[in-house]
C-alpha positions as CSV (number, residue, x, y, z in Angstrom):
1,X,-66.3,172.9,10.3
2,X,-69.7,174.6,10.5
3,X,-70.7,175.4,7.2
4,X,-73.1,177.9,7.7
5,X,-71.8,180.0,10.6
6,X,-70.5,182.9,8.3
7,X,-74.0,183.1,6.8
8,X,-75.3,183.4,10.6
9,X,-73.1,185.5,11.5
10,X,-74.2,188.0,8.5
11,X,-77.8,187.5,9.5
12,X,-76.6,188.4,12.8
13,X,-75.0,191.5,11.8
14,X,-78.5,192.7,10.4
15,X,-80.1,192.1,13.7
16,X,-77.7,194.0,15.3
17,X,-78.0,197.1,12.7
18,X,-81.5,196.9,13.9
19,X,-82.5,195.7,10.0
20,X,-84.8,193.1,11.3
21,X,-85.7,191.9,15.1
22,X,-84.3,187.7,14.3
23,X,-84.2,185.1,11.7
24,X,-84.6,181.3,11.2
25,X,-82.2,180.0,9.1
26,X,-83.0,176.3,7.5
27,X,-81.1,174.7,5.5
28,X,-80.3,171.7,3.7
29,X,-76.8,169.6,2.6
30,X,-75.8,166.2,2.2
31,X,-78.9,165.3,3.2
32,X,-78.4,166.9,6.8
33,X,-81.3,169.1,7.6
34,X,-80.6,172.2,10.1
35,X,-82.6,174.9,11.5
36,X,-81.5,177.5,13.6
37,X,-82.6,181.0,15.2
38,X,-81.3,184.3,16.0
39,X,-82.6,187.3,17.5
40,X,-85.8,187.8,18.7
41,X,-89.1,187.4,17.8
42,X,-90.1,191.5,18.2
43,X,-88.3,194.3,18.7
44,X,-87.2,193.9,23.0
45,X,-89.2,190.5,22.9
46,X,-88.1,187.2,23.7
47,X,-85.8,185.2,21.8
48,X,-87.0,183.8,18.7
49,X,-88.0,180.1,18.6
50,X,-86.8,178.1,15.3
51,X,-90.6,176.8,15.1
52,X,-91.8,180.6,15.0
53,X,-94.3,180.7,11.9
54,X,-94.0,183.5,9.3
55,X,-95.9,185.4,6.9
56,X,-94.3,184.0,3.6
57,X,-95.7,187.0,1.5
58,X,-94.7,185.9,-2.1
59,X,-93.2,182.6,-0.7
60,X,-96.7,181.6,-1.4
61,X,-96.3,181.3,-5.0
62,X,-94.0,178.3,-5.4
63,X,-96.6,176.3,-2.8
64,X,-99.9,177.3,-5.0
65,X,-97.7,176.6,-8.3
66,X,-97.0,173.3,-6.7
67,X,-101.1,172.5,-5.9
68,X,-101.6,173.8,-9.3
69,X,-99.5,171.3,-10.7
70,X,-100.6,168.4,-8.6
71,X,-104.3,169.3,-9.7
72,X,-102.9,168.8,-13.6
73,X,-100.8,165.5,-12.4
74,X,-104.2,164.1,-11.2
75,X,-106.2,165.2,-14.8
76,X,-108.2,167.6,-12.8
77,X,-106.7,170.4,-14.2
78,X,-106.0,171.3,-18.0
79,X,-102.7,173.8,-18.2
80,X,-103.9,174.9,-22.0
81,X,-107.4,175.1,-21.3
82,X,-109.2,178.6,-21.4
83,X,-110.0,180.1,-17.8
84,X,-112.7,181.6,-18.9
85,X,-114.2,178.0,-18.5
86,X,-114.0,178.2,-15.1
87,X,-113.7,182.3,-14.5
88,X,-116.2,183.6,-17.2
89,X,-115.6,186.9,-15.9
90,X,-112.2,186.9,-18.4
91,X,-114.2,185.7,-21.1
92,X,-113.9,188.5,-23.3
93,X,-111.1,190.8,-22.2
94,X,-110.1,194.3,-24.0
95,X,-106.3,195.5,-24.2
96,X,-105.1,198.6,-24.2
97,X,-103.6,199.9,-26.9
98,X,-100.8,201.5,-24.9
99,X,-100.0,200.3,-21.6
100,X,-99.6,204.1,-20.4
101,X,-102.2,205.0,-22.5
102,X,-105.9,205.9,-21.7
103,X,-108.4,203.0,-20.7
104,X,-110.6,203.4,-23.1
105,X,-108.3,203.2,-25.8
106,X,-108.0,199.2,-26.2
107,X,-108.7,196.2,-28.5
108,X,-110.4,192.7,-28.2
109,X,-107.7,190.2,-26.6
110,X,-106.0,188.2,-29.7
111,X,-106.4,185.0,-27.8
112,X,-107.9,183.6,-24.5
113,X,-106.0,183.5,-21.5
114,X,-104.6,179.7,-20.8
115,X,-104.3,178.4,-17.1
116,X,-100.9,178.0,-17.8
117,X,-100.8,181.9,-18.4
118,X,-101.3,182.0,-14.4
119,X,-98.7,180.4,-13.5
120,X,-96.2,181.8,-15.8
121,X,-97.6,185.2,-15.0
122,X,-98.1,186.3,-18.5
123,X,-102.3,186.4,-18.6
124,X,-101.8,190.0,-19.8
125,X,-102.6,191.7,-16.5
126,X,-100.5,192.1,-13.3
127,X,-98.5,194.6,-11.6
128,X,-97.1,197.1,-14.3
129,X,-93.9,198.9,-13.1
130,X,-94.9,202.1,-14.8
131,X,-96.8,205.2,-13.6
132,X,-100.0,205.5,-15.8
133,X,-104.5,205.5,-15.8
134,X,-104.1,201.6,-15.2
135,X,-101.6,200.9,-12.3
136,X,-103.0,203.6,-10.8
137,X,-106.6,202.3,-11.4
138,X,-105.2,199.0,-10.0
139,X,-104.3,200.4,-7.1
140,X,-107.6,202.3,-6.4
141,X,-109.5,198.8,-7.1
142,X,-107.0,197.3,-4.3
143,X,-105.2,195.0,-7.4
144,X,-101.9,195.7,-6.8
145,X,-98.9,193.8,-5.2
146,X,-99.2,193.3,-1.0
147,X,-97.4,191.4,1.3
148,X,-100.7,189.8,1.9
149,X,-104.2,188.7,0.6
150,X,-106.2,191.1,-0.9
151,X,-109.1,192.8,0.8
152,X,-112.2,191.7,-0.4
153,X,-113.7,188.0,-1.7
154,X,-112.3,185.9,-4.6
155,X,-115.5,187.1,-6.3
156,X,-115.2,190.9,-5.9
157,X,-111.2,190.7,-7.0
158,X,-112.4,189.2,-9.9
159,X,-114.6,191.3,-10.8
160,X,-112.6,194.5,-10.6
161,X,-110.0,192.7,-12.2
162,X,-112.5,192.2,-15.1
163,X,-113.6,195.9,-15.3
164,X,-110.1,197.0,-16.5
165,X,-108.3,196.5,-19.3
166,X,-105.4,194.0,-19.4
167,X,-101.8,195.7,-19.7
168,X,-100.7,193.3,-22.6
169,X,-102.0,191.0,-24.9
170,X,-102.0,186.9,-23.3
171,X,-99.0,185.5,-23.2
172,X,-96.7,188.6,-24.5
173,X,-95.6,190.1,-21.1
174,X,-94.3,189.1,-18.0
175,X,-96.4,191.1,-15.3
176,X,-96.0,190.3,-11.6
177,X,-98.6,188.6,-9.0
178,X,-101.9,189.3,-9.4
179,X,-102.4,186.0,-11.7
180,X,-101.5,184.0,-8.5
181,X,-104.5,185.0,-6.7
182,X,-106.9,184.6,-10.0
183,X,-105.2,180.9,-10.1
184,X,-106.5,180.7,-6.3
185,X,-110.1,181.3,-7.5
186,X,-109.9,179.2,-10.2
187,X,-108.7,176.1,-8.3
188,X,-111.6,176.4,-6.0
189,X,-114.1,176.9,-8.8
190,X,-112.8,174.1,-10.8
191,X,-112.8,171.8,-8.1
192,X,-115.7,173.2,-6.2
193,X,-113.7,172.7,-2.8
194,X,-112.8,175.8,-0.2
195,X,-109.2,176.9,-1.2
196,X,-107.6,175.6,2.1
197,X,-108.9,172.7,2.4
198,X,-107.6,171.6,-1.1
199,X,-104.1,172.7,-0.3
200,X,-104.1,170.8,3.0
201,X,-105.7,167.2,1.2
202,X,-103.6,167.7,-2.2
203,X,-100.3,169.1,-1.1
204,X,-99.8,169.9,2.6
205,X,-101.2,166.9,4.3
206,X,-99.1,164.5,2.4
207,X,-96.1,166.1,2.2
208,X,-96.0,166.4,6.1
209,X,-96.3,170.6,6.3
210,X,-98.2,170.9,9.4
211,X,-97.4,174.3,10.0
212,X,-98.4,175.5,7.1
213,X,-101.9,177.4,6.1
214,X,-103.8,181.3,5.8
215,X,-103.6,182.0,9.1
216,X,-101.7,181.1,12.9
217,X,-103.1,181.5,16.0
218,X,-101.4,184.7,17.4
219,X,-98.9,183.0,20.0
220,X,-97.0,181.3,17.3
221,X,-96.7,184.2,15.0
222,X,-94.2,187.0,14.5
223,X,-94.5,190.6,14.5
224,X,-94.0,192.2,11.0
225,X,-92.3,195.2,10.4
226,X,-91.2,197.8,7.9
227,X,-88.3,200.2,7.9
228,X,-89.6,203.7,8.5
229,X,-87.2,207.1,9.2
230,X,-87.3,206.3,12.8
231,X,-86.4,202.3,12.8
232,X,-88.8,199.2,12.3
233,X,-92.5,200.3,12.5
234,X,-95.2,197.4,13.1
235,X,-97.2,196.5,9.9
236,X,-98.8,193.6,11.5
237,X,-98.8,192.3,15.0
238,X,-99.3,188.5,16.1
239,X,-103.1,189.2,16.8
240,X,-103.4,191.3,13.6
241,X,-104.6,190.0,9.3
242,X,-103.1,186.6,10.0
243,X,-104.6,185.3,13.1
244,X,-108.1,184.5,11.7
245,X,-109.2,183.1,8.5
246,X,-108.6,185.4,5.8
247,X,-111.8,186.2,3.5
248,X,-109.6,185.6,0.5
249,X,-107.1,182.8,0.5
250,X,-104.1,184.4,-1.3
251,X,-101.9,181.7,-3.5
252,X,-99.8,185.2,-4.2
253,X,-99.4,186.0,-0.8
254,X,-101.2,184.7,1.9
255,X,-99.5,181.6,3.5
256,X,-97.8,181.8,7.1
257,X,-94.9,179.0,7.7
258,X,-92.2,177.6,9.2
259,X,-88.6,177.5,8.0
260,X,-88.4,173.7,8.5
261,X,-91.6,173.4,6.9
262,X,-90.6,175.4,3.7
263,X,-87.5,173.7,3.8
264,X,-89.6,170.5,3.8
265,X,-91.2,171.7,1.0
266,X,-88.8,172.7,-1.4
267,X,-86.4,169.5,-0.4
268,X,-89.7,167.3,-1.9
269,X,-89.2,169.2,-4.9
270,X,-85.5,169.1,-5.0
271,X,-85.9,164.7,-4.7
272,X,-88.3,164.7,-7.6
273,X,-91.8,165.5,-5.9
274,X,-91.6,162.5,-3.0
275,X,-94.8,161.1,-4.9
276,X,-96.5,163.9,-4.1
277,X,-95.9,165.8,-7.6
278,X,-94.8,164.0,-10.8
279,X,-91.5,164.2,-12.5
280,X,-93.4,166.3,-15.4
281,X,-94.6,169.0,-12.8
282,X,-90.9,169.5,-11.1
283,X,-89.5,170.6,-14.3
284,X,-92.2,172.9,-14.8
285,X,-91.7,174.0,-11.3
286,X,-87.8,174.3,-11.4
287,X,-86.8,175.1,-14.8
288,X,-87.2,178.1,-16.9
289,X,-90.6,178.4,-19.1
290,X,-90.2,181.7,-20.5
291,X,-89.2,182.8,-24.4
292,X,-86.4,185.6,-24.3
293,X,-89.2,188.3,-24.9
294,X,-91.3,187.4,-22.1
295,X,-88.4,187.3,-19.8
296,X,-87.2,191.0,-20.8
297,X,-90.6,192.3,-19.9
298,X,-90.6,191.0,-16.8
299,X,-87.7,194.0,-15.9
300,X,-87.3,195.0,-13.3
301,X,-89.1,192.6,-11.4
302,X,-87.2,189.8,-13.4
303,X,-83.5,191.1,-13.7
304,X,-80.9,190.1,-16.3
305,X,-80.0,187.0,-14.9
306,X,-83.4,185.6,-13.8
307,X,-86.5,184.0,-15.1
308,X,-89.6,182.4,-14.6
309,X,-90.9,178.8,-13.9
310,X,-94.4,177.8,-13.8
311,X,-94.2,179.4,-10.3
312,X,-90.7,180.5,-9.4
313,X,-87.7,182.2,-10.4
314,X,-84.6,180.6,-11.7
315,X,-81.2,181.5,-12.3
316,X,-80.3,181.5,-15.8
317,X,-76.5,183.4,-15.7
318,X,-73.6,183.4,-13.8
319,X,-73.3,186.3,-11.1
320,X,-76.8,186.0,-9.6
321,X,-75.9,186.6,-5.7
322,X,-78.7,183.5,-4.5
323,X,-76.8,180.8,-6.4
324,X,-75.4,179.4,-9.9
325,X,-77.4,178.6,-12.8
326,X,-80.0,176.7,-12.4
327,X,-81.2,177.5,-8.8
328,X,-84.6,178.3,-8.5
329,X,-87.1,179.7,-5.6
330,X,-88.3,183.1,-4.6
331,X,-88.3,186.1,-2.3
332,X,-91.1,187.5,-0.2
333,X,-91.5,191.0,0.4
334,X,-92.4,190.6,3.8
335,X,-88.0,189.7,4.4
336,X,-88.1,185.8,3.3
337,X,-86.6,183.8,1.0
338,X,-86.2,180.3,-0.5
339,X,-83.6,178.7,-2.6
340,X,-82.6,175.6,-4.0
341,X,-79.0,175.4,-5.8
342,X,-79.1,172.0,-7.4
343,X,-75.1,172.6,-8.1
344,X,-74.3,172.7,-4.7
345,X,-77.3,170.4,-3.6
346,X,-77.9,173.0,-1.0
347,X,-81.2,174.5,0.2
348,X,-82.2,177.3,2.0
349,X,-84.5,179.2,3.3
350,X,-84.4,182.4,5.6
351,X,-87.3,184.2,7.4
352,X,-87.4,187.5,9.2
353,X,-89.9,189.4,10.2
354,X,-89.0,192.7,8.2
355,X,-90.0,193.9,4.7
356,X,-87.0,194.2,2.2
357,X,-84.5,197.4,3.3
358,X,-83.2,199.1,0.4
359,X,-80.8,201.0,1.9
360,X,-77.4,201.0,1.8
361,X,-76.0,198.2,4.1
362,X,-79.4,196.4,4.3
363,X,-80.4,193.3,2.1
364,X,-79.1,189.9,2.2
365,X,-76.1,190.7,0.3
366,X,-73.8,189.8,2.9
367,X,-75.5,187.1,3.8
368,X,-75.7,185.3,0.0
369,X,-71.7,186.2,0.0
370,X,-71.5,184.3,3.1
371,X,-72.9,181.4,1.8
372,X,-71.6,181.4,-1.5
373,X,-67.9,180.9,0.2
374,X,-68.9,178.5,2.6
């Protein structure tokens, strides 16, 4: 019996409906790895290859977190050190008295931002899901979340961030995305290494992730789409933004990879780190690290049954479509998923080429139902 045939049929239905041109599904169950592709590499394109490279978007975050935790294992990085040791731009932050209030109504930060805060997304800055002067200023400065890297250098990104007040006191509120771009800048400064080289040497190379990086040759890369009024609209062609080395190597959303590489990464973590990560690092990456108040503050990005590790989401209540409590992983806004369910001994990676579709009938709900029933 083909356990994953119903899940593939659910993805095929989405292809037929025009939600995305194709997909690659990679699974690990019972010690067996399987990678299958369906659909095409582009609208009216060629059959999608299983080894096609996709923009992973926010699935970059757990990979970036693993790099930081590996450096902590090495004694290179102290998770409880103030980030201002290497990022002096953040030495004296101001914090809004009211997250929705004017930018000049602030107070000093009550404590320094710690390296750990960047991994937990609790430094006090990030995506604020309410309207107000600060979210608008973040967007105007190019600091809002996106499916890729910021359009500026890491130093300019940090300078723009430091020029604005924080939305919350460090440690008190979970705010999405931005901290992982700052984490990449910190790791590069701390080690004196270019971030792509550091990632390759400490994580990608040892795990054998040969198809993962911050850019890809156009002939390996699929087209990226969004759902528009008239159907799928191109947002990045194969020779677009990810076809050359980026100005900003983003640990928030900058990687490209294959389903097989991402499966290998998640399975390595699931297997205890395979000598690349310590047991302590694996626990930080796969178990809930937030207080109840921090978790609640993360709504609506964190839903009621999901919390955050040091770099990924984790299911903490029954009734979540991606898995039972203990399931960890994350999704990327360009149509990507990576989840590991220890209850079912299952790792799942599904990569598509289109931004998440929130219209009726869109999304992955049917896929997750089919997977749960399999």
